[in-house]
C-alpha positions in Angstrom: -85.4 90.6 90.5 -86.7 87.1 90.3 -88.6 87.6 93.5 -92.3 86.7 93.6 -94.3 89.6 92.1 -97.4 88.0 90.7 -100.7 86.6 91.9 -101.4 84.7 88.7 -99.9 83.7 85.4 -101.5 83.8 81.9 -100.6 82.8 78.4 -102.1 83.6 75.0 -103.2 81.3 72.2 -100.6 82.4 69.7 -97.1 81.1 70.0 -95.5 83.5 72.4 -93.2 83.9 75.3 -91.6 86.8 77.2 -91.7 87.7 80.8 -91.4 91.3 82.1 -90.3 91.9 85.7 -89.8 95.0 87.9 -91.9 97.5 85.8 -90.3 96.3 82.6 -86.7 96.9 83.7 -85.9 93.2 82.9 -87.3 91.0 80.3 -86.9 87.3 79.6 -87.0 86.1 76.0 -87.1 82.5 74.8 -85.5 82.1 71.4 -86.3 79.5 68.8 -83.1 77.7 69.7 -84.4 77.3 73.3 -82.1 79.8 74.9 -83.5 82.1 77.6 -82.0 85.6 77.5 -82.5 88.1 80.4 -82.4 91.6 79.0 -82.0 94.7 81.2 -84.0 97.7 79.7 -82.0 100.3 81.6 -78.6 99.0 80.7 -79.6 97.8 77.2 -77.7 94.6 77.6 -78.2 90.8 78.1 -77.4 90.1 81.8 -77.9 86.3 81.7 -78.3 83.5 79.2 -79.7 80.1 80.2 -80.0 77.1 77.8 -83.0 74.9 78.4 -81.7 71.3 78.7 -83.3 68.0 77.7 -85.6 69.7 75.1 -87.9 67.2 73.4 -88.5 68.1 69.8 -89.6 66.4 66.6 -89.6 68.3 63.3 -90.7 71.5 64.9 -87.9 73.7 66.2 -89.5 76.6 68.1 -91.6 77.2 71.2 -95.4 76.8 70.6 -96.8 77.8 74.0 -95.3 78.5 77.4 -96.0 79.9 80.9 -94.0 81.1 83.9 -94.7 80.4 87.5 -95.6 83.2 89.9 -92.3 82.9 91.9 -90.3 83.1 88.6 -88.6 79.8 89.3 -90.3 77.5 86.8 -91.0 77.6 83.1 -93.2 75.2 81.2 -93.1 75.1 77.4 -93.7 72.8 74.5 -92.8 72.9 70.8 -95.4 74.0 68.3 -97.9 71.2 67.7 -96.2 69.3 70.6 -98.1 66.6 72.5 -96.1 66.9 75.7 -94.6 69.8 77.7 -91.5 70.1 79.9 -91.1 72.0 83.1 -87.7 73.7 83.6 -85.9 75.5 86.4 -85.5 79.0 85.0 -82.2 79.8 86.7 -80.3 76.6 85.8 -82.2 75.4 82.7 -82.4 71.9 84.2 -85.6 70.0 83.3 -87.8 69.3 86.4 -90.7 67.2 84.9 -92.0 66.0 81.6 -95.8 66.2 81.1 -96.9 63.6 78.6 -100.5 62.5 78.1 -102.2 64.7 75.5 -103.4 63.0 72.3 -103.7 66.3 70.4 -101.3 69.3 70.3 -101.1 71.5 73.5 -102.5 75.0 72.9 -102.6 76.7 76.4 -100.8 76.5 79.7 -101.0 78.1 83.2 -99.3 77.5 86.5 -101.2 77.4 89.8 -100.4 80.3 92.1 -98.2 78.1 94.3 -96.4 76.6 91.3 -97.1 73.1 92.6 -99.3 72.3 89.6 -99.7 73.3 86.0 -102.7 73.1 83.7 -102.6 72.4 80.0 -105.3 72.5 77.3 -105.2 70.9 73.9 -106.8 71.1 70.4 -109.5 68.6 71.4 -110.8 70.7 74.4 -109.3 68.6 77.1 -107.7 70.3 80.1 -105.2 68.4 82.3 -103.7 69.3 85.7 -100.2 68.1 86.4 -97.8 68.0 89.4 -94.7 70.0 88.7 -92.8 67.7 91.0 -93.6 64.3 89.7 -95.0 65.1 86.3 -98.1 63.0 87.0 -101.5 64.0 85.7 -103.6 64.6 88.9 -106.9 65.7 87.3 -108.6 65.6 83.9 -111.2 68.2 83.1 -113.6 67.4 80.3 -116.3 69.7 78.8 -114.9 71.8 76.0 -115.6 70.4 72.5 -113.0 72.4 70.5 -109.5 74.0 70.9 -108.7 75.4 74.4 -107.4 78.9 73.5 -106.4 80.2 76.9 -106.1 79.2 80.6 -106.0 81.5 83.6 -105.3 80.1 87.1 -105.8 82.8 89.8 -105.6 83.1 93.6 -108.9 84.5 94.8 -108.6 87.5 97.1 -109.3 87.1 100.9 -109.4 83.3 100.8 -107.2 80.3 100.2 -109.0 79.0 97.2 -107.9 79.3 93.6 -109.9 79.5 90.3 -109.0 77.9 87.0 -110.7 79.3 84.0 -110.5 78.1 80.4 -111.6 79.6 77.1 -112.4 77.7 73.9 -113.4 77.9 70.3 -116.6 76.1 71.2 -118.0 79.5 72.2 -117.7 79.0 76.0 -115.7 79.9 79.0 -115.6 77.4 81.9 -114.8 78.2 85.5 -113.5 75.0 87.1 -113.4 76.1 90.7 -110.3 75.0 92.7 -108.6 72.0 91.0 -106.6 71.4 94.2 -109.9 70.6 95.9 -110.5 67.9 93.3 -113.1 69.8 91.2 -113.7 67.6 88.2 -116.6 69.5 86.6 -117.1 73.1 85.7 -118.8 75.2 88.4 -120.0 77.7 85.7 -120.2 77.7 81.9 -120.2 81.2 80.5 -121.6 81.8 77.0 -121.5 85.0 74.9 -124.7 87.0 74.3 -126.8 86.9 71.1 -125.1 90.0 69.8 -121.9 88.1 69.3 -123.6 85.2 67.5 -125.3 87.3 64.8 -122.1 89.2 63.9 -121.0 88.3 60.3 -117.5 86.9 60.1 -116.0 86.4 56.6 -112.7 84.5 57.0 -113.0 81.8 59.7 -114.9 78.6 59.5 -115.9 79.1 63.2 -118.8 80.5 65.0 -118.5 84.3 65.5 -118.8 83.9 69.3 -115.8 81.6 69.5 -113.7 82.7 72.5 -110.1 83.6 71.7 -108.9 85.3 74.9 -109.6 85.4 78.6 -108.7 87.3 81.7 -110.0 87.5 85.3 -110.2 90.8 87.2 -107.8 91.2 90.2 -110.8 91.2 92.7 -112.1 87.9 91.2 -115.5 89.4 90.4 -115.4 89.7 86.6 -114.3 87.6 83.7 -113.5 89.2 80.3 -113.4 87.3 77.0 -112.4 88.3 73.5 -114.5 87.0 70.6 -113.8 86.1 67.0 -116.5 88.7 66.1 -114.4 91.5 67.6 -116.7 91.8 70.6 -115.4 91.9 74.2 -117.8 90.3 76.7 -117.7 90.8 80.5 -119.3 88.2 82.8 -119.8 88.1 86.5 -117.5 85.4 88.0 -119.8 84.4 90.8 -123.1 83.7 88.9 -121.9 83.7 85.3 -124.3 86.4 84.2 -123.6 88.4 81.0 -122.9 92.0 82.3 -122.3 93.6 78.9 -120.7 93.2 75.5 -118.7 95.9 73.6 -118.3 95.9 69.8 -115.0 97.8 69.4 -112.7 95.8 67.1 -113.2 94.7 63.5 -111.1 91.6 63.9 -110.8 88.8 66.4 -109.8 89.9 69.9 -106.7 87.8 70.6 -105.9 89.2 74.1 -107.8 90.8 76.9 -106.0 92.0 80.1 -107.1 93.8 83.2 -104.8 96.4 84.6 -103.2 95.7 88.0 -105.9 97.8 89.8 -108.7 96.3 87.7 -109.9 99.8 86.7 -108.8 99.4 83.1 -109.0 96.7 80.4 -106.7 96.3 77.4 -108.0 94.5 74.3 -105.9 93.5 71.3 -106.8 92.6 67.8 -103.6 91.3 66.2 -104.9 91.1 62.6 -105.9 94.8 62.6 -102.9 95.8 64.7 -105.0 97.6 67.3 -104.9 98.0 71.1 -107.9 99.6 72.9 -107.6 100.7 76.5 -111.0 100.9 78.3 -112.1 102.1 81.7 -114.1 99.4 83.5 -117.5 100.9 84.5 -120.4 99.3 86.3 -122.5 98.6 83.2 -120.1 99.1 80.3 -116.5 99.9 79.1 -115.5 103.5 78.4 -112.9 103.9 75.6 -109.8 105.6 77.0 -107.3 105.3 74.2 -106.7 103.4 70.9 -103.3 102.5 69.6 -102.2 101.2 66.2 -99.2 98.8 66.3 -98.0 97.0 63.2 -97.5 93.3 63.6 -98.8 93.4 67.2 -98.4 90.1 69.0 -99.1 90.6 72.7 -99.5 93.2 75.5 -98.5 93.5 79.1 -99.6 95.8 81.9 -96.6 96.8 84.0 -98.7 99.1 86.1 -101.7 101.3 85.6 -99.4 103.8 83.9 -97.1 101.7 81.8 -97.8 98.9 79.2 -95.4 96.7 77.2 -96.1 95.3 73.7 -94.3 92.8 71.5 -94.3 92.7 67.7 -93.7 89.8 65.4 -92.4 89.5 61.8 -91.0 91.7 60.3 -90.4 94.0 63.3 -89.4 91.6 66.0 -89.3 94.0 68.9 -90.7 94.8 72.4 -91.8 98.3 73.3 -92.7 100.2 76.5 -95.4 102.9 76.5 -96.2 105.6 79.1 -99.9 106.1 79.2 -99.6 109.3 81.3 -97.4 110.9 78.6 -98.7 111.6 75.1 -97.2 112.5 71.7 -98.3 115.3 69.4 -100.7 112.9 67.8 -102.3 112.3 71.1 -101.2 108.6 71.6 -99.1 107.1 74.4 -95.4 108.0 74.3 -92.9 105.2 73.6 -90.3 105.2 76.3 -88.3 102.1 75.5 -87.6 99.6 72.7 -85.7 96.3 72.5 -85.0 94.7 69.1 -85.3 90.9 69.3 -83.6 88.1 67.5 -85.5 87.4 64.2 -86.6 84.0 65.6 -87.4 85.1 69.1 -91.0 84.9 70.2 -92.6 86.4 73.3 -95.4 85.7 76.0 -96.2 88.5 78.4 -97.0 87.7 82.0 -99.3 90.2 83.7 -98.0 91.6 87.0 -100.2 91.7 90.1 
């Protein structure tokens, strides 16, 4: 079940790590003590436990940000507020490479589709690309002025090129082209429309159009971003044009995720505990379903029919939902639940 099943990896801005495989049957959870547990949803048991070795930590004792390679063989993670990251073999727990070079804490990570490289972003807006074999920094990408909140590294359909995209609190999304081709400058800089900038935000000392989350459609044609204002913006990936913006949430959108077919988009606002499922239309998004989940932390598409969610304190659990089966109240039916260790944290990797 560790066979390749993805075309890309993704990671959220909040501290999180969990990897669901085979339509949610098995889930990998990284605990705060740096143990990886592989849980089987059908058998309701832990099938395998792997301890990550050579963990570099200071006073922080839990995972801050992490990512899993497409072929499920490598994991990269760093402690919260850590300046360096470590790449591990997921089956043995042996460290493969140490990525050291950031002057500010690492906030986002993404593996290349072939797992030969990994990209990391930090609080200062710097993006670095590393070799997973030697641990050397092979490319430095400058442009963002504030925290890099999310990285997506995708294989473009029908060609051999890849696309690295980054989101930042500086109110922009940057498409860097193919880092393997030595692209050192952003090919496109995507900015939110005026509607996001004029939205009143009470709590944060940030611009309302700061970009918290990012995803790329499976066909490589559209980029979706979640804003501090609660807006969801969709751009064209080829020309960078603003296609439309939807004002659906009343809190910052911390995760956006296209379904495997690209026909639906899930948006999550953690502070208000809401998930909205949209149909992707030519000029807009059509609201399909809205879910309320207390302490929501992240969401995963298992297929176009099933999604997984994780919850943080005080609930600490992962849940599976069947979108094709509804309850009396009209919402999706919960078909599975896994209680987690009180210090376990989760990142969901979207299957493709």
